[in-house]
C-alpha positions in Angstrom: 70.9 46.8 108.4 68.1 48.6 110.2 66.4 49.6 106.9 65.8 45.9 106.1 63.9 45.5 109.4 61.7 48.5 108.5 60.8 47.3 105.0 58.3 44.7 106.1 56.6 47.2 108.5 56.5 49.8 105.7 55.0 47.3 103.2 52.4 46.3 105.8 51.4 50.0 106.2 51.1 50.4 102.4 48.9 47.3 102.1 46.7 48.4 105.0 46.3 51.8 103.5 45.0 50.2 100.2 41.9 49.0 101.9 38.8 50.2 100.1 36.3 49.8 103.0 35.7 52.4 105.7 33.9 51.1 108.8 32.0 52.7 111.6 29.9 51.4 114.5 27.5 52.7 117.1 26.1 50.9 120.1 24.1 51.3 123.3 26.6 52.1 126.0 24.2 50.7 128.7 24.3 47.2 127.3 26.5 44.4 128.6 27.5 42.4 125.5 29.1 39.5 127.3 25.9 37.4 127.8 25.1 37.3 124.1 26.3 33.9 122.7 23.7 32.9 120.1 22.3 34.5 117.0 19.8 34.1 114.1 19.1 36.2 111.1 16.0 38.5 111.2 14.3 37.1 108.1 11.5 39.8 107.8 14.2 42.6 107.6 16.5 40.7 105.3 13.7 39.8 102.9 13.1 43.6 102.4 16.7 44.3 101.3 16.7 45.3 97.7 19.7 43.3 96.4 20.0 40.0 94.5 19.4 36.8 96.4 22.9 35.8 95.4 24.4 38.9 97.1 22.2 38.3 100.2 23.5 34.8 100.5 27.1 36.0 100.1 26.6 38.5 102.9 24.8 36.0 105.2 27.5 33.4 104.7 30.2 35.9 105.5 28.4 37.0 108.6 28.0 33.3 109.6 31.7 32.8 109.1 32.7 35.8 111.3 30.2 35.1 114.0 31.3 31.5 114.3 34.9 32.6 114.4 34.0 34.9 117.3 32.5 31.9 119.2 28.8 32.6 118.5 26.4 29.8 117.7 23.4 29.9 115.4 20.2 29.1 117.2 16.4 28.8 116.9 16.1 30.6 120.2 18.8 33.3 119.8 20.1 36.0 122.1 20.8 38.3 119.1 18.9 38.9 115.8 21.0 40.1 112.9 19.6 42.3 110.2 21.2 43.8 107.2 20.5 46.9 105.1 22.3 48.1 102.0 22.5 51.3 100.0 24.4 52.1 96.8 25.1 55.1 94.6 27.0 55.8 91.4 30.2 57.7 91.6 31.3 59.6 88.5 34.9 60.9 88.3 35.9 63.4 85.6 39.6 64.1 85.1 40.9 66.7 82.7 44.4 67.0 81.5 45.5 69.9 79.4 48.9 69.8 77.6 48.8 73.1 75.8 50.7 76.4 75.6 50.5 78.9 78.4 51.9 79.7 81.8 52.5 76.8 84.2 55.0 75.3 86.5 57.4 74.1 83.8 59.6 75.7 81.2 60.4 74.6 77.7 58.9 72.5 75.1 56.5 69.6 75.9 56.7 66.7 73.5 53.2 65.7 74.5 51.5 68.9 73.4 50.1 67.3 70.4 47.5 65.5 72.5 45.8 68.8 73.7 43.0 68.5 76.2 42.2 65.0 77.5 39.1 64.2 79.5 38.5 60.8 81.1 35.2 59.8 82.8 35.1 56.8 85.0 32.1 55.5 87.0 32.0 53.2 90.0 29.4 52.1 92.5 29.9 52.9 96.1 28.0 50.6 98.5 27.1 50.8 102.1 26.4 47.7 104.2 24.7 48.1 107.6 24.7 45.1 110.0 22.3 45.5 113.0 22.4 43.5 116.1 19.0 43.4 117.9 18.4 42.0 121.4 16.0 39.2 120.6 14.1 39.4 123.9 13.7 43.2 124.2 13.4 43.7 120.4 15.9 46.7 120.6 18.8 47.4 118.4 22.0 47.3 120.6 24.7 47.6 118.0 25.1 48.8 114.4 28.1 48.4 112.1 28.5 50.2 108.8 30.9 49.6 105.9 31.4 51.9 102.9 33.4 51.0 99.9 33.5 50.5 96.1 31.6 47.5 94.8 32.6 45.2 92.0 30.5 43.6 89.3 33.2 41.0 88.7 31.7 37.7 89.8 35.1 36.2 90.7 35.8 39.0 93.2 32.3 39.5 94.7 32.9 36.9 97.5 36.2 38.5 98.4 34.7 42.0 98.5 31.7 40.9 100.6 34.0 39.1 103.0 36.2 42.2 103.3 33.1 44.4 104.1 31.7 41.9 106.7 35.1 41.1 108.3 36.0 44.8 108.8 32.5 45.7 110.1 32.3 42.8 112.6 35.9 43.4 113.8 34.3 46.2 115.8 32.0 43.8 117.6 31.7 43.5 120.6 32.5 47.1 121.3 35.4 47.9 123.7 34.1 50.0 126.6 36.4 52.8 127.5 
């Protein structure tokens, strides 16, 4: 009976470990984050980001959703300016499988020996999204979140992937002082 109670917990742990986005954050420990209630996007910085306008809009919509869910209000006279920055790099994975004669960990005949050496090459794009929070009055960065994960070119999954990046990054804001 107890194993049935542990199954949902086990499944939750498996699903949580399947996440493809790693997040990190850094912040100014001398800043009190409580007074910040309003935000706006830092247009000059966002205009410099070298990604498609479609992807920029996806990111900014996801940030809007998360900020509003946290109780922040978009404003013409904001407490916080939000900037983004992105990086990407190609990942190439080469896997070799050899099914030939020789010493190894098994004994006996291998029915798959006829395939010999097999090499597979896969590529993927790893992306990094930085979200910077800048004190609008002092013009100083006070918090930075970073998310790293595999990107998709599948149009139907882009919104979901961007939302995952932004949600996980902004889950670390405001920082919890220890």
